[in-house]
N, C-alpha and C positions, 0 to 999 in steps of 0.2 A: 504494500500500500504506500502510495506516495503522500506527500504533505497535503495536496489538494483534496485527495479522497478522505483523509483524516478530518479536515475541516468541514467537509460536506456531511460526514456521518455525525460529527459532534454538534453541528448547527442545530439540529432538532432536539437535542437532549436538554431537558429541564431539570432543575434541582428538585430533589424529593423534599417532603416536609421535614424529615429529620436532618438533612443537609442544611436546609434553610434555618431550622432552629439552632443547630450547632453553630452556624456562622453568626447568627444574631447574638447568641450567648458569648461567643468569642469576641465580638465587637463590644459588648457591654463591659467585659473585663479587660479588653485591650490586647488580646493575643490572637494571632491568626497566622497560619503559615502562608508563605507567598503563593504556593500552589493553590491553596483553597481560595485565597483572595482573587487570583486570576480566574479560577473556575467560576466564582461568584459573579465577576464582572462580565464573563463571556456568556454564561448560561442563565443567570438570575435576572428576575425582573425587579426594577426599582420599587414598584408598588407592593410587591410581596415583602420586601425587606422593610418598607415603611410600616406596613400593617403588623408584621411580626414584632418590630421594635416597639410600636405603640402598645401592642398587647402585652409584651413582656414588661414594658415600663409600668403599665397599670397594675399588673400582678405583683411586681416588685414593691410599688408604693403601698398597695393594699396589704401586702405581707408585713411591711414595716409598721403600718398603722395597727394591724392586729397584734403584733408583738408588743408595741407600746401600750396598747389597751390591756393586754394580759399582765404586763409588769405593773401598770398602775392599779389594776384590780387586786393583785396579790400583795402589793406593798401598802395598800390603804386599809388592810384588815386589822 
């Protein structure tokens, strides 16, 4: 297979949900391999990353609020 055939076969490949989730989590903590970053830019859709980032951000904030509420509940007794 030559280079042009490789690019044709990889053109239609999209990221799976787990690859998207893993890339989003890597972005939140600031670590990502160069190969995965290139894969994300070639095969990922910006809108998918935005939605996953917003979802993860909301879950993160709600988790922090829940932990603070638990700490306040147990320390006020």
